[in-house]
N, C-alpha and C positions, 0 to 999 in steps of 0.2 A: 554876736561878740567876736571880734577879731583877735587871733593869736599871734604869738611871735613867728616870723617867717624869715628864714635867712637868704631867701631869695626874693628877687623883685616880682617874679611871676607867682601866680597862686599854684597851689599844689597841683591842681588838675591841670594847669597849662604849663608845667614845668618842662623844658626843653634840655636835650643833652648839654647845649653850650652853657645853660645856666650854672652847671656844677663848677664853673671855674670862679664863681663868687666865693666858694668855700675857701679859697686861698686867703681871704681876709676874715673869715669867721672862726672864732676861738671856741673850743670846747669849753663847756660850763652849765650853766642852769638850764639851757634849752637845747644843746647840741652834744652829742656824743659820738665819737668817731670809733670804728672799728677796722682794722686792715683786714681781718679774716672772719669768717663765721665763727660764733661762739655757741657755748652749750646751751641747752634748754634752760636750765637753772639760772644761768647768767642773763639769758635774754628775759627771763622773768623778773630779775631784779632790775634791769634797764627799764623795760616798759612799765612795770608797776611803779618806780620811782618817778618818771614822768608823769603817769595818772595821778599820782598822790599830790603832785605840785601844780606847775604851771603848763605842763604839757610840754612837747618837745619833738626832737628829731634824731633818731638813731640812723647813722649813715654807715654801712658796711662797705669795705673796699677802699677805705681812705686811710692813708698813713699821716699821722699829725706830726707838726714840728714840736719839738719837745721844750722850746723856749716860748714860742708865741702860742702854742696850743691850737693853732690854726692848721688847716690842711696843708700838707707838705707835698704828698705827691698821691696819685691814684692807681695804684697796683691793681685794684679790683679783685673779683673773686672769680674762679674758674665758673664759667656758664654751667657746667655740669653739677655744680653745688647749688644752684638757685633754688631748685625745687626742695632741697634738703633744708635750706634756710627757712623757706615757706612753712613747711612741716614743723620745723622747730618753733617757729612763731605761733602757730595754731596750737602747739602742745603747751606752749609757755603760757598762753594767754588763758586757755581753757583749763588746764591741768595744774599749772604751777601757781596761778595767782588767783585769789578769789576776793571779790567777784571778778568775773571776766573782764579783760581789758579791750577796749575798742582801739583799732589802729587802721591806717591805710599803708598801702605799700606802692611803690613805683620802681621799676628797674630801667637802668639805660645800659645798653650793650656795646661793646666796642666794634669798630675803632671811633674813638671820639678824639679828634686832633687837639681841641682846645685844652685838654687836660692830660693828653698822652696816654689814654686808656687804650690798650692793645685789643686786637682781634680775640674772640673767645673768652674775653673778660667782661665783667659787669659790675655796676655800681647799684646797690640796693638802697633805697631811701624808706625809712618807715617813720610815719608820722603818727604821734600819739597826742590826742588832745587831753586836756585835763579831765579826769574822770568824773562823772556825776555821782558816783557812789563810793566815795572813800570811807575808810581806809582800804587800800588794796593790799592784801596781806599775802606774803610769800609762803610757799610750802614749807620753808624753814621756820615759819611763825613770827618772822619779822616783818617790819613795816619800812619800806626803803625810800629814801628821798635823794634829790640830786644836791651836790655841793659845788659851789661856783667853780673852784679850780681843780676839781678832783675828776679823774676820768671814770671813776667807778662810783656808784650809788653807795650810800651810807644808811645803816640802819636808824631809824628815828626812836628816841626815847623820851622826848620832850613831851610832858602830858598836855601842856598848853596847846602845843602845835597839833597833836592828835585831836584834841577836842574842837579844834578849828576845822580839821578834815571832816569830822562827823557833822559839824554844823553845816558845812558845805554840802554835804549829802542830803541833809534835811531841806536845804533851800532849794536844791535841784528837784526834789519830789513835789516841794510846795509850788514851784513854777510851772511843773508840768501839770499838776492838778489844775492850776488856774487855766491852762490852756485847754484841757479837755472838759472843763466844766463851763466852759463859755457859753452863755445863750444870748440870742438876739433880744433887745429890749422891744417889747410889744406894747402898742397902745391899748387902752381898755378895750376898744372894739375889736381888737385882734385877738384877745386873750382866749377865745374859744377856737380859732382856728387851728389847723393842723399844718405842722411844718416838718420837713425833713432837714435836720442840720447835720452838716458833713464837716468834719475836721480832718484835714490831711496833713500829715507831718512827715518830713523825711529826716529831721533831726530833732526828736522829740525833747532832749535835754539841752539843745543848742550848744553843743560842744564841738561840732565837726567844722563851724565856720561858714556854714552855707549862707551865701549872700547873692540876692538878685540886684545886679548893677544896671539892669535895663533901664531905658526912658520911659516916660509917660506914654509916648506913642508906641512903644513895643508892646506895652499891656493893652492898649487900646486895640490895636491890629489883631491880637489874639482873641480878645473878648467880644468883638463885634460879630463874629461869624455865627451861623447856624449850627446846630438846631436851637440853640437858646441864644440868639443875639442879645447883646446888652447895647442900650442906647444912652444910658445915663452912667458917665464913667468920670471919676474924679480922683483926687490924692487923698490920703490920710496920713498920719504921723508913721514914718517908715513903711509906707505901703501905698495901696491903691484899693478903690471900691468901684465895682461894675454892678449896675442894677438894670433890669428890664422893666422899664416904665412905659413903653410905648402901649397906648390902650388901657392903662392903669393909672389910678390914682398915686403920684409919686410919694404922697405921704405915707402910704400903706408899706407894710413889709413885704414887697415883691420879691422876685428872685433876686438875690443879692449875694454878691461875692466878695469877700475881703481878703486881700492877698498882702501878706507881710513880707517884707524884704528878707527875712530870714527863711523865706520859701515855705511858709504855712500858708494854707488855704482854709477859709471858713466859710462855707457855702450854706445859704438858707434857701430852700426850695418848697414853695407854698404847695400843698396837697389839696386838690379839689375833694370837698366833702358834700356829697350829695344827701338831701332829706326826702322825705315823703312829698308829694306822690313820685314814686320811683320812676313809673313810667315815663314821666316828663324829664325827670332828671337825666335819664339815660338816654335821651334823644341822640341820634347819630351812631350809636353803638349797634352792630349787627346782631348781638345777641340779647338785646334789652327785653323782649318779650320772654324768652326762655328764663333769662335770670330773674325777672320780676315773678314769674310764676313759681320758680323755685323759692324766692323769697316768701310767697304766700304759702306755699306749701309748709314751709318751715315756721309759718306764723310770725315772721319777722316784719314789724310794721313801723318801728319807731327808731331803729339803730342807723345812725349816719353810716353811708357807704363811703369807703375811702377809694377814690379813684387812683389805682396804682399803674394804670396803663402807660404813663409817661416815665416811670421809674426807670426802667432798663436803659432806654436810650438817652434819658437825661444823665444817668450815672456815667454812661460811656462818653458822653460829651464832656462831662466835668473832669473825668479822669484823663481824657485826651488834652484838654486845656491845661490841666495842672501839669502833666508830663511836659507839654510844650513850654510852659512858663519856666519851669525849674531846669528844663534841658538847656536853657539859654545860660544857666549857670553850672552847666555839665553835672547835672545831678540826674541820675536814671533810677534812683530807688536804692533799697526798698522803702516803701511808703507805709506808714502806719495811719490807719484810718479808724476813726470812731464815728458812730452813727447815733444821732438823738432824733427820736420821733415824739413830736409834742401833740398833746390833745387826742389821744386815741382811745380814750375809754369807751367800751361797749360798741365801738366801731366794727364794721364788716368789710372785709376787703373784696374789691371787684376788680377782675381781670376779664378782658373781653376775649377769653381763650375757650374753644370747645372742650379741650381736655380739662381745664379748671371746673367747668360746668358739670362735667361728669364726675370730678372729685367731690364737689360739694353735694352732688346727689347721692353719693355713696356714703359719705362721712358726715355730712352736715356742714353748716356754715361756721367758719371760725368767728369768734365774738371776742374780741380784745378786751382782756380783764384789767389792764394798766392804763393809767393816765398818761404817763410818759414811758418810753422804752429807750433802753441804751443798748447798743450792740458794739462790743459786749460790755456787761457791767463790769465796773472795776478800774482802777487808777494806775495799774502797772503796764508795763509794756507788753506783757503776755495778754492784757485785756483789749487788744486792739486786732482789726482784721489786718493782716499783713499782705500788702502787694509786692510781690517779688522785684528785683532790680532787673529792668529790660530796657533795651535800646527801642527807639521810637519806631514802632511799626504800627500797621493798622489794626492787626488782630490783637495787640497788646490792650487796647482799650475795650475790645469786647471781653477778653478774659478778665479784665479788671471788674467790669461790670457784672460779669457772671459771678465772681467770687464775693462781692459786696452785696448784690441784689438778693442772692440765695439766703444771705444771712438776714437781710431785711425781711423778706417773705416769711422766713420761718418765724422771726419773732413776732410777725402778725398773724401766725397760725396756719401758713401754708408750708408743710414739711419740705425739706430739701428733696427727700425721696420722691416727690411728686414730679420734680424736673429731670430726674435721672432714672425713673423706673422703666421706661420704655426700651432703654437700651439704645437709642437712636437720638438723633437731633431734632426730632419733630416737636417736641415741647418746647425747647429753646427757640426754634423758628417761630412757633406761635408767639412766644414772648416778645421776640424782635418785631414781630408783626403788629403788636399792641400799640406802638407808638404812632403809626399810620391811623388806627382806629380813633386813638386819642385826639389827632389833629382834625379829623373828620368831624368829630363830635363837637370839638371846640369851635371850628369854623361855623357849624350849625347854630350853636349857641350865641355866637357873635352876630350872626345875620339876624336871629330873632331879636336881639337887643336893638339892632338898626332899625328894623321894621317898626318896633315898639316906639 
C-alpha cells in the first residue's frame, strides 16, 4: 500500500534539494511543521495523531506561512540539538504513547542553497505511517487525531470514529495471520513429504510502504545463481515465482520461491526423507556406517531420517537472496522470519557431523513428536525469529543462517547448547561443511539413477 508523500522521491531516496517542494505543501491532515524542537509530550501528541489516522510527516526546522500554511522559510535547528530530538522521539514513542508508534527519520544538514539553510543548522523529517494497532493513546489518557487546517492534534471523542480505529487494528492482525499461516498447496502424492517453509517479512503489517519496483529480469538475475539455482521463473499477481525444476518433475512442489512486491518472501524447501534400509539411503555420506550402527544400537528401525545437511547453506543462500532483492528497494532489515516444518512426526534428524554422532551416542536420538513444527508458535510479532538490520556484507548471511538454523535444529531435538558448548567454532565449521557432504551424496544418488 502506498501512502501520501509530499515529495516526488521516496522517503529512502530523499535528497536535500527535495525540501524546496515544501514551499507548495500546506500543513494539514498529512503534514505538520515545527520551527524548533518540541517537548516529549507534544511529540507524543503529533506522532500518535498521525498513527491514529492516515499517517503523515512531522518536519522540524520549518517556518510556515500563516496564510497558506505552506513552508515559508527553513531556519532549521541547531545541529547540536539533533541528538536531543532523537532522544525525545524515542521517549515519546516508547513512554508517552501506548502502544509504541513506528516512525522513520531523515536529517539534512546545511548549507542547502535551494532552501537557504545555513551551515550548522538541520532539517529533521519524521515519517509516521498509519499504525496497525490503533487506538494510540497518549499518557494524558486522550486519543489524538489530525484536523485539516489545524497545526496541533485534537483529542478524539467520537465513538464511531474510535470504533473504526479498533476495527482497523483487528483487520491488521487478520492480514498478518493470513501471511504467517500461508501453506503451499500439495498434491495427494506429496502429502507425506517433508518441507521447510520459510516466511520472511520486513514490513509485517504493510505500513511502511515497502515496494519492489524492479523488473522481471532483475528478479531472474538474482534467482538463477548457485547454490540453489532456479531455472523456472515467471510472474504472479504483484510478484514473481522461481522454481528449481532441472532434473525434477515440474508438476511437483520443488524448491519454490514466491516473492511479493511488498518485499515478502515465501520459500518452500523440500527435505530429503530417508527410509530403511538406511545403509543404502545414506550412500555418499562419510559417516553412514557409524550412524547406521548407532541407529541399530538404539533399536531404531522404522523412523524416517530427515536429511538436514543442506539446511545451513540453504538458509544462508535464501537470506542472501532476500537481502539482495529487498536491498534494491533500500530495505536492510530488520526481518521477521517464521519457519514451518511439515510432516516431521517420529522423524529422526541426520547431520553428517562427528560431533553430532558423539552427541547422539551420549544422549540418544531425538525422535520428533509433532507432525508439524512452527518456529516460533504464535501470531504476534514477538513470535518471529528476528534478523537485525544490516548492510549487505558476506558475513551477514552466515549470521542470519546461524540465528535461524539453531532454532530449527532445537525444534527438531538438537539443543542450541550442542553448537556452542565447545567454546570455539569447530562445531559451526562442521555444520558449514555438511553442505559439501550433501552435494556428494546427491551426486552419487543421481549417478545411480542414470545407471538404472
